[in-house]
Structure formats: C-alpha cells, structure tokens
C-alpha positions as CSV (number, residue, x, y, z in Angstrom):
1,M,2.9,0.9,19.2
2,R,3.5,-3.1,17.9
3,Q,7.2,-3.7,18.0
4,E,6.3,-5.6,14.6
5,L,5.5,-1.9,13.1
6,A,8.0,-0.2,15.1
7,E,10.6,-2.6,13.8
8,K,9.1,-2.3,10.0
9,I,9.5,1.7,10.4
10,E,13.3,1.4,11.4
11,L,13.6,-0.8,8.6
12,Y,11.9,1.5,6.1
13,S,13.6,4.3,7.4
14,K,16.9,3.0,7.3
15,R,16.3,2.1,3.7
16,Y,15.3,5.8,2.8
17,G,17.0,6.9,5.0
18,L,14.5,9.2,6.3
19,F,16.9,10.0,9.5
20,M,19.6,11.6,7.6
21,R,17.3,14.3,5.6
22,P,14.1,14.3,6.9
23,E,13.3,17.8,5.1
24,Y,13.9,16.1,1.8
25,I,11.0,13.6,2.5
26,S,7.9,14.2,0.2
27,F,4.6,13.1,1.8
28,A,3.7,10.7,-0.7
29,R,7.3,8.8,-0.2
30,D,7.5,9.5,4.1
31,T,7.7,5.2,4.6
32,T,6.7,5.7,8.4
33,R,3.4,7.8,6.9
34,L,3.2,4.6,4.8
35,L,3.8,2.2,7.3
36,L,1.7,4.2,10.2
37,R,-1.3,3.8,7.4
38,N,-1.5,0.3,6.3
39,E,-1.4,-0.5,10.6
40,C,-4.3,1.8,11.1
41,L,-6.2,0.5,8.4
42,R,-5.7,-2.6,8.8
43,E,-6.4,-2.5,12.4
44,G,-9.5,-0.1,11.9
45,D,-8.1,2.7,14.3
46,I,-7.3,6.1,12.8
47,K,-6.0,7.6,15.7
48,L,-2.3,6.8,15.4
49,Y,-2.3,7.9,11.7
50,Q,-4.3,10.9,12.7
51,D,-2.0,12.0,15.0
52,Y,1.2,11.5,12.8
53,I,-0.4,13.7,9.7
54,A,-1.2,15.9,12.2
55,S,2.3,16.7,13.7
56,H,4.2,16.2,10.6
57,Y,1.4,17.5,7.9
58,P,-0.8,19.6,9.1
59,E,-1.8,21.4,5.7
60,N,-2.5,17.7,4.5
61,L,-4.8,16.8,7.4
62,P,-8.5,17.1,6.1
63,W,-7.4,16.1,2.4
64,E,-5.4,12.9,3.7
65,M,-8.2,11.7,6.7
66,K,-10.8,12.2,4.0
67,Q,-8.8,10.0,1.7
68,Y,-8.4,7.5,4.5
69,Q,-11.9,7.2,5.0
70,E,-12.6,6.4,1.8
71,T,-9.6,3.7,1.2
72,A,-10.9,2.1,4.7
73,K,-14.3,1.9,3.1
74,A,-13.5,0.1,0.4
75,L,-10.4,-1.8,2.0
76,E,-11.2,-5.8,2.1
77,R,-9.0,-8.8,3.0
78,M,-9.5,-11.6,0.9
79,T,-9.0,-15.0,0.9
80,K,-6.4,-16.0,-2.1
81,E,-9.7,-17.5,-3.6
82,T,-11.7,-14.7,-3.3
83,A,-9.2,-12.4,-4.5
84,I,-8.5,-14.4,-7.6
85,A,-12.1,-14.6,-8.6
86,W,-12.5,-11.0,-7.5
87,V,-9.5,-10.1,-10.0
88,N,-10.9,-12.2,-12.9
89,S,-14.5,-10.6,-12.5
90,H,-12.9,-7.3,-12.6
91,G,-10.5,-7.6,-15.3
92,V,-7.0,-5.9,-12.8
93,I,-4.1,-5.8,-15.5
94,F,-1.6,-5.8,-12.0
95,F,-1.7,-4.5,-8.3
96,E,0.5,-1.8,-6.5
97,S,1.4,-2.1,-2.9
98,D,1.3,0.7,-0.5
99,I,4.6,-1.4,1.3
100,F,6.5,-4.2,0.1
101,I,4.0,-6.4,-2.0
102,D,5.9,-9.3,-0.7
103,D,4.3,-8.7,3.1
104,E,1.1,-9.6,3.9
105,D,0.2,-6.8,5.2
106,A,0.4,-4.9,2.6
107,I,-2.6,-3.4,0.6
108,L,-3.0,-3.6,-3.1
109,R,-4.3,-1.2,-5.3
110,P,-6.1,-2.8,-7.8
111,V,-5.4,-1.0,-11.9
112,Q,-7.0,-1.4,-15.2
113,S,-5.0,0.1,-18.6
114,K,-6.3,0.3,-22.1
115,D,-2.2,1.1,-22.5
116,V,-0.5,-1.5,-24.5
117,D,2.8,-0.1,-23.1
118,M,1.6,-0.9,-19.8
119,F,2.2,-4.6,-20.7
120,R,6.0,-4.1,-20.9
121,Y,6.4,-2.9,-17.7
122,N,9.0,-4.9,-15.6
123,F,6.5,-5.8,-12.8
124,N,9.2,-8.3,-11.3
125,A,11.3,-5.7,-10.3
126,L,10.9,-5.9,-6.2
127,E,14.7,-3.6,-5.4
128,E,11.7,-0.8,-3.6
129,L,10.1,-1.9,-0.4
130,I,7.4,0.7,-1.2
131,Y,5.2,0.9,-4.2
132,N,5.5,-2.0,-6.0
133,H,3.5,-3.2,-9.2
134,Q,3.0,-6.9,-9.6
135,K,0.6,-8.7,-12.0
136,P,-2.0,-10.7,-10.7
137,E,-0.7,-13.9,-11.8
138,D,2.6,-13.6,-10.2
139,L,1.6,-12.4,-7.0
140,F,-1.2,-15.1,-6.8
141,R,1.8,-17.9,-6.9
142,R,2.8,-16.8,-3.7
143,N,2.2,-18.8,-0.6
144,R,-0.5,-16.5,1.3
145,D,-3.4,-17.2,2.6
146,C,-5.1,-13.6,2.2
147,F,-4.7,-10.6,0.6
148,W,-5.7,-6.8,1.7
149,I,-7.3,-5.3,-1.7
150,D,-8.9,-1.8,-2.0
151,T,-11.8,-2.4,-4.0
152,R,-11.1,0.9,-5.4
153,I,-10.2,0.6,-9.0
154,E,-7.7,2.8,-11.0
155,L,-7.7,3.4,-14.4
156,R,-4.3,4.2,-15.8
C-alpha cells in the first residue's frame, strides 16, 4: 500500500473513530473501504479492494464487486476544460464526492434534480471528509488540473 494512502486511512480513521468502535461502522461510512475503493478505481487494480471487502464484508462481496466494475467502466479522468464542457452538456447541478472533495483524487458523482429544495441546500459545508456536495461552478474555481468523474448521472 502506498504511504500516502496509508496516511489518508489513518487520518480518516482518526476523524471518524474507526479504531475505537469498528463494530458500529456501516459499510457506506467505512472510510478505509472508501479510500481503498477510490485508490483501486483510479489505479485500475481491484485486488486490494476485493481482499478488503472479502475479509470485512463477505456478505457484500458479490454485490460490491458488481458495483465496482460498473463504476470502473464509467470513471473518467477529465481536464478542467473537458469537465466543464461535460457538466454543461449534461445539466449537472451538483457533485457528490466519495472522499474529501478538495482532494484531487476524489471521485465525483454528478447529480441532476428537478427538486427545487435542492437549490437551497448548503453546498459549501465541508466539515466532513466523505460524501461532500458541491456545485460545479464552485468546484471548478479551484486550482486543479483534472477531475475524476463517474459519468453515470444520478437523478434525485
């Protein structure tokens, strides 16, 4: 495991208290799982993630490996210019990140919505390290060269 990934796992685990009460951590909020999934998707190597799921969530293994493969097929690394054009052509109103949205490794899930209440949501609250939400225009103001985008658009 890369040193940078190990340090992220330690940071996220401390923030969310995984070492204190791991029995209370859900599959969706397991930060080690999210970080391993993110790394393996971007690197194109399922092995480390598959091993983690098999040892920690064996009952979820078949379903999660299917989800992983679908995400891997839809994941694209885009330049800022390409990402802006893609967002404009697809009507994305906000992104949800897997890990901290300011991290250049974050995988962004685009969301569309016809719900007017979504536009009142505070998209700039970044106190969490996982599942951040941000409007594209705010995200693209950052000094980043590329964005990892899961091109499957979620409708909420």
